[in-house]
MDTraj code that builds the backbone (N, CA, C; nanometers):
import mdtraj as md
import numpy as np

residues = "MET GLY LYS SER ASP ASN SER THR GLU LYS MET VAL ALA ALA LEU LEU ILE GLY ALA ALA VAL SER GLY ALA LEU ALA ILE LEU PHE ALA PRO HIS LYS GLY SER THR THR ARG LYS LYS LEU PHE GLU LYS GLY GLU GLU VAL LYS ASP SER ILE GLN GLU LYS TYR ASP ASP LEU LEU LYS SER LYS LYS GLU VAL VAL GLU LYS VAL LYS GLY".split()
xyz = np.array([
    [0.0828, -0.1136, 0.0003],
    [-0.0040, -0.0019, -0.0008],
    [0.0865, 0.1215, 0.0023],
    [0.1531, 0.1443, -0.1091],
    [0.2426, 0.2526, -0.1169],
    [0.1990, 0.3591, -0.2137],
    [0.2954, 0.4108, -0.2843],
    [0.2706, 0.5236, -0.3742],
    [0.1759, 0.4844, -0.4892],
    [0.1881, 0.3676, -0.5448],
    [0.1035, 0.3301, -0.6562],
    [-0.0469, 0.3178, -0.6164],
    [-0.0750, 0.2787, -0.4956],
    [-0.2107, 0.2739, -0.4429],
    [-0.2694, 0.4172, -0.4464],
    [-0.1980, 0.5099, -0.3967],
    [-0.2425, 0.6478, -0.3944],
    [-0.2625, 0.7011, -0.5319],
    [-0.1751, 0.6708, -0.6289],
    [-0.1865, 0.7106, -0.7650],
    [-0.3103, 0.6524, -0.8279],
    [-0.3397, 0.5273, -0.7984],
    [-0.4609, 0.4598, -0.8530],
    [-0.5864, 0.5236, -0.7968],
    [-0.5864, 0.5574, -0.6732],
    [-0.7014, 0.6248, -0.6144],
    [-0.7238, 0.7621, -0.6750],
    [-0.6154, 0.8390, -0.6984],
    [-0.6320, 0.9677, -0.7633],
    [-0.6779, 0.9580, -0.9038],
    [-0.6291, 0.8542, -0.9777],
    [-0.6769, 0.8359, -1.1146],
    [-0.8256, 0.7964, -1.1200],
    [-0.8669, 0.7098, -1.0319],
    [-1.0086, 0.6745, -1.0368],
    [-1.0978, 0.7926, -0.9948],
    [-1.0499, 0.8669, -0.8987],
    [-1.1294, 0.9877, -0.8583],
    [-1.1373, 1.0875, -0.9708],
    [-1.0208, 1.1109, -1.0418],
    [-1.0239, 1.2082, -1.1533],
    [-1.1123, 1.1616, -1.2689],
    [-1.1096, 1.0329, -1.2960],
    [-1.1984, 0.9793, -1.4037],
    [-1.3450, 0.9938, -1.3689],
    [-1.3809, 0.9625, -1.2417],
    [-1.5205, 0.9760, -1.2045],
    [-1.5665, 1.1191, -1.2008],
    [-1.4832, 1.2119, -1.1564],
    [-1.5187, 1.3544, -1.1559],
    [-1.5336, 1.3997, -1.2997],
    [-1.4415, 1.3622, -1.3862],
    [-1.4496, 1.4014, -1.5281],
    [-1.5802, 1.3519, -1.5909],
    [-1.6163, 1.2267, -1.5604],
    [-1.7384, 1.1697, -1.6171],
    [-1.8578, 1.2454, -1.5670],
    [-1.8592, 1.2794, -1.4406],
    [-1.9750, 1.3495, -1.3833],
    [-1.9832, 1.4889, -1.4408],
    [-1.8766, 1.5629, -1.4528],
    [-1.8787, 1.6922, -1.5074],
    [-1.9226, 1.6949, -1.6572],
    [-1.8689, 1.6059, -1.7334],
    [-1.9072, 1.6006, -1.8738],
    [-2.0447, 1.5599, -1.8917],
    [-2.0960, 1.4669, -1.8126],
    [-2.2369, 1.4309, -1.8183],
    [-2.3291, 1.5475, -1.7833],
    [-2.2938, 1.6184, -1.6784],
    [-2.3740, 1.7286, -1.6357],
    [-2.3776, 1.8368, -1.7430],
    [-2.2569, 1.8645, -1.8025],
    [-2.2492, 1.9726, -1.9115],
    [-2.3322, 1.9278, -2.0282],
    [-2.3241, 1.8003, -2.0673],
    [-2.4007, 1.7515, -2.1837],
    [-2.5540, 1.7717, -2.1617],
    [-2.6010, 1.7419, -2.0353],
    [-2.7410, 1.7519, -2.0033],
    [-2.7812, 1.8993, -2.0039],
    [-2.6913, 1.9907, -1.9461],
    [-2.7303, 2.1317, -1.9347],
    [-2.7395, 2.1953, -2.0729],
    [-2.6580, 2.1531, -2.1667],
    [-2.6613, 2.2176, -2.2949],
    [-2.7542, 2.1516, -2.3931],
    [-2.8235, 2.0476, -2.3553],
    [-2.9224, 1.9850, -2.4341],
    [-3.0509, 2.0647, -2.4381],
    [-3.1194, 2.0655, -2.5522],
    [-3.2388, 2.1504, -2.5648],
    [-3.3618, 2.0845, -2.5083],
    [-3.3817, 2.0911, -2.3741],
    [-3.4942, 2.0327, -2.3094],
    [-3.5588, 2.1310, -2.2160],
    [-3.6781, 2.1077, -2.1737],
    [-3.7452, 2.1890, -2.0707],
    [-3.6686, 2.1783, -1.9424],
    [-3.6863, 2.2791, -1.8534],
    [-3.6199, 2.2816, -1.7265],
    [-3.6493, 2.1558, -1.6401],
    [-3.7695, 2.1175, -1.6419],
    [-3.8094, 2.0013, -1.5587],
    [-3.7450, 1.8725, -1.6134],
    [-3.7359, 1.8579, -1.7370],
    [-3.6716, 1.7415, -1.7957],
    [-3.5231, 1.7445, -1.7669],
    [-3.4616, 1.8634, -1.7788],
    [-3.3235, 1.8739, -1.7483],
    [-3.2872, 1.8426, -1.6041],
    [-3.3746, 1.8913, -1.5118],
    [-3.3529, 1.8628, -1.3704],
    [-3.3658, 1.7101, -1.3396],
    [-3.4605, 1.6503, -1.4051],
    [-3.4851, 1.5081, -1.3868],
    [-3.3598, 1.4316, -1.4366],
    [-3.3100, 1.4681, -1.5554],
    [-3.1867, 1.3988, -1.6086],
    [-3.0701, 1.4260, -1.5208],
    [-3.0525, 1.5468, -1.4677],
    [-2.9416, 1.5767, -1.3817],
    [-2.9477, 1.4895, -1.2511],
    [-3.0676, 1.4778, -1.1961],
    [-3.0849, 1.3913, -1.0791],
    [-3.0506, 1.2496, -1.1054],
    [-3.1011, 1.1993, -1.2212],
    [-3.0723, 1.0623, -1.2579],
    [-2.9231, 1.0409, -1.2775],
    [-2.8572, 1.1311, -1.3437],
    [-2.7157, 1.1192, -1.3667],
    [-2.6372, 1.1258, -1.2350],
    [-2.6810, 1.2126, -1.1478],
    [-2.6248, 1.2206, -1.0170],
    [-2.6286, 1.0893, -0.9409],
    [-2.7442, 1.0297, -0.9485],
    [-2.7650, 0.8925, -0.8829],
    [-2.6698, 0.7933, -0.9492],
    [-2.6555, 0.7934, -1.0793],
    [-2.5647, 0.6982, -1.1472],
    [-2.4203, 0.7194, -1.1010],
    [-2.3796, 0.8458, -1.0936],
    [-2.2430, 0.8789, -1.0519],
    [-2.2215, 0.8367, -0.9077],
    [-2.3210, 0.8685, -0.8251],
    [-2.3082, 0.8296, -0.6817],
    [-2.2926, 0.6796, -0.6651],
    [-2.3773, 0.6021, -0.7355],
    [-2.3672, 0.4562, -0.7352],
    [-2.2279, 0.4072, -0.7888],
    [-2.1787, 0.4710, -0.8916],
    [-2.0523, 0.4298, -0.9447],
    [-1.9362, 0.4586, -0.8525],
    [-1.9439, 0.5739, -0.7842],
    [-1.8403, 0.6105, -0.6915],
    [-1.8441, 0.5151, -0.5761],
    [-1.9638, 0.4830, -0.5248],
    [-1.9786, 0.3906, -0.4160],
    [-1.9191, 0.2535, -0.4490],
    [-1.9467, 0.2064, -0.5702],
    [-1.9010, 0.0779, -0.6157],
    [-1.7487, 0.0751, -0.6249],
    [-1.6907, 0.1786, -0.6766],
    [-1.5466, 0.1901, -0.6886],
    [-1.4818, 0.2020, -0.5532],
    [-1.5461, 0.2739, -0.4611],
    [-1.4885, 0.2853, -0.3266],
    [-1.4944, 0.1485, -0.2581],
    [-1.6026, 0.0791, -0.2707],
    [-1.6143, -0.0560, -0.2091],
    [-1.5115, -0.1529, -0.2620],
    [-1.4876, -0.1474, -0.3976],
    [-1.3895, -0.2288, -0.4595],
    [-1.2500, -0.1983, -0.4113],
    [-1.2200, -0.0683, -0.3954],
    [-1.0910, -0.0260, -0.3507],
    [-1.0714, -0.0711, -0.2021],
    [-1.1726, -0.0555, -0.1199],
    [-1.1709, -0.0911, 0.0214],
    [-1.1460, -0.2446, 0.0339],
    [-1.2177, -0.3231, -0.0465],
    [-1.2038, -0.4650, -0.0473],
    [-1.0595, -0.5087, -0.0852],
    [-1.0099, -0.4401, -0.1887],
    [-0.8743, -0.4707, -0.2339],
    [-0.7709, -0.4385, -0.1232],
    [-0.7903, -0.3294, -0.0583],
    [-0.6930, -0.2922, 0.0510],
    [-0.7016, -0.3936, 0.1697],
    [-0.8257, -0.4340, 0.2024],
    [-0.8415, -0.5304, 0.3063],
    [-0.7757, -0.6597, 0.2727],
    [-0.7866, -0.7047, 0.1479],
    [-0.7201, -0.8276, 0.1013],
    [-0.5689, -0.8174, 0.1159],
    [-0.5124, -0.7015, 0.0797],
    [-0.3704, -0.6791, 0.0945],
    [-0.3304, -0.6902, 0.2408],
    [-0.4063, -0.6234, 0.3298],
    [-0.3773, -0.6302, 0.4750],
    [-0.3795, -0.7693, 0.5254],
    [-0.4839, -0.8457, 0.4812],
    [-0.4961, -0.9840, 0.5295],
    [-0.3751, -1.0703, 0.4788],
    [-0.3304, -1.0430, 0.3541],
    [-0.2113, -1.1181, 0.3060],
    [-0.0878, -1.0835, 0.3872],
    [-0.0769, -0.9607, 0.4202],
    [0.0469, -0.9164, 0.4944],
    [0.0451, -0.9777, 0.6368],
    [-0.0739, -0.9788, 0.6952],
    [-0.0887, -1.0392, 0.8280],
    [-0.0606, -1.1862, 0.8264],
    [-0.0975, -1.2462, 0.7141],
    [-0.0790, -1.3755, 0.6846],
    [-0.0904, -1.4999, 0.7417],
])
top = md.Topology()
chain = top.add_chain()
for i, resn in enumerate(residues, 1):
    res = top.add_residue(resn, chain, resSeq=i)
    for name in ("N", "CA", "C"):
        top.add_atom(name, md.element.get_by_symbol(name[0]), res)
traj = md.Trajectory(xyz[None], top)
């Protein structure tokens, strides 16, 4: 759990943030009514939240496995 783990975490975070921002911008610039846009933003937010939670859980599981191997 050294420098490469931290780099991986930063890369995953950057990718997720980039996806969220680009998705939100795409929705905001789409020609829809305000209520439709708000609904799409909410749905996209839920998708991003779920994706972040899944990546966090995977990362946590991976780190726990490493700790268990080290304890051995």
